[in-house]
LUMVEX-995764 format. One record per residue (C-alpha): residue number from 1; y, x, z. Coordinates in steps of 0.25 Angstrom, whole numbers, plus 5000, padded with zeros to 4 digits. Each point is the difference from the previous one (the first is absolute). Layout:
BEGIN
- NUM,Y,X,Z
...
END
This chain:
BEGIN
- 1,5000,5000,5000
- 2,5014,5005,4997
- 3,5013,4997,5008
- 4,5007,4987,4997
- 5,5015,4997,5001
- 6,5002,4986,4999
- 7,5014,4994,4997
- 8,5002,4987,5008
- 9,5012,4996,4991
- 10,4991,4999,4988
- 11,4988,4994,5006
- 12,5006,4988,5008
- 13,4998,4986,4995
- 14,5004,4987,5005
- 15,4995,4986,4998
- 16,5007,4986,5003
- 17,4986,4994,5003
- 18,4995,5010,5011
- 19,5002,5014,5005
- 20,4995,5011,4990
- 21,4989,5009,5006
- 22,4995,5012,4992
- 23,4990,5011,5003
- 24,5007,5013,4997
- 25,4989,5009,5005
- 26,4987,5000,5007
- 27,4988,5009,5004
- 28,4988,4999,5009
- 29,5009,5001,5012
- 30,5013,4992,4998
- 31,5008,4991,4991
- 32,5015,5000,4997
- 33,5006,4987,4994
- 34,5014,4997,4996
- 35,5004,4986,5005
- 36,5013,4994,4994
- 37,5005,4987,5006
- 38,5012,4991,4996
- 39,5008,4993,5011
- 40,4992,4989,5007
- 41,4986,5007,4996
- 42,4991,5005,5011
- 43,4987,5007,5004
- 44,4993,4990,5009
- 45,4994,5006,5013
- 46,4987,5007,4998
- 47,4992,5011,5007
- 48,4993,5013,4995
- 49,4988,5008,5006
- 50,5009,5012,4999
- 51,5015,5004,5002
- 52,5010,4993,4990
- 53,5012,5008,4996
- 54,5012,4994,4993
- 55,5012,5008,4995
- 56,5013,4992,4996
- 57,5005,5006,4987
- 58,5010,4989,4997
- 59,5007,4988,5007
- 60,4998,4994,5013
- 61,4989,4992,5006
- 62,4994,4994,5013
- 63,4988,5006,5006
- 64,4991,4990,5007
- 65,4989,5004,5010
- 66,4991,4995,5011
- 67,5003,5011,5009
- 68,5016,5000,4999
- 69,5012,4991,4997
- 70,5004,4999,4986
- 71,5008,5012,4996
- 72,5010,5003,4989
- 73,4996,5011,4990
- 74,5008,5007,4989
- 75,5000,5012,4991
- 76,4994,5012,5006
- 77,4992,4993,5011
- 78,4985,5003,5002
- 79,4991,4989,5006
- 80,4987,5005,5006
- 81,4991,4989,5004
- 82,4987,5003,5008
- 83,4986,4994,4996
- 84,4998,4985,5003
- 85,5014,4997,5003
- 86,5005,4988,4992
- 87,5013,5003,4992
- 88,5008,4996,4988
- 89,5014,5001,4993
- 90,5010,4990,4996
- 91,5011,5002,4990
- 92,5011,4992,5008
- 93,5011,5007,4993
- 94,5008,4997,4987
- 95,4995,5013,4993
- 96,4987,5005,4995
- 97,4990,5007,5009
- 98,4991,5012,4996
- 99,4990,5006,5008
- 100,4989,5010,4999
- 101,4987,4996,5007
- 102,4990,5010,5005
- 103,4986,4996,5005
- 104,4986,5006,5002
- 105,4991,4998,4988
- 106,4994,4986,5000
- 107,5009,4994,5010
END
C-alpha cells in the first residue's frame, strides 16, 4: 500500500434527502468514512463494539451521547466515544457539517 493524501474539499458531497456517507479508506483494522450533512440532518444514536472517533472538518453540530449532556462541536473538535456508549450527531446549524468518522473494522 502507498501513502494516501485525501482532499476533503474535492470528496465532500451533499444530498437533500439524507446525509451522505462514503468510505474513504478501509483495511482489516479500521475504516475511515466521510459524512456530509445539510442543516437538519442527523446520525441517529447507535453503538459500536470498539471506539468511534469523529473529527469535525467543516461546520457545527450537536453531539448526543448516553454518557453526557448534548455538546456543541465545531471545526477542529475531535470526539472519542468509548465502546458500547450510545452516540449520534445532529446538524442543528444553518450551514453544512462535514465529519471524518474512524471506527474499528467491521463496526
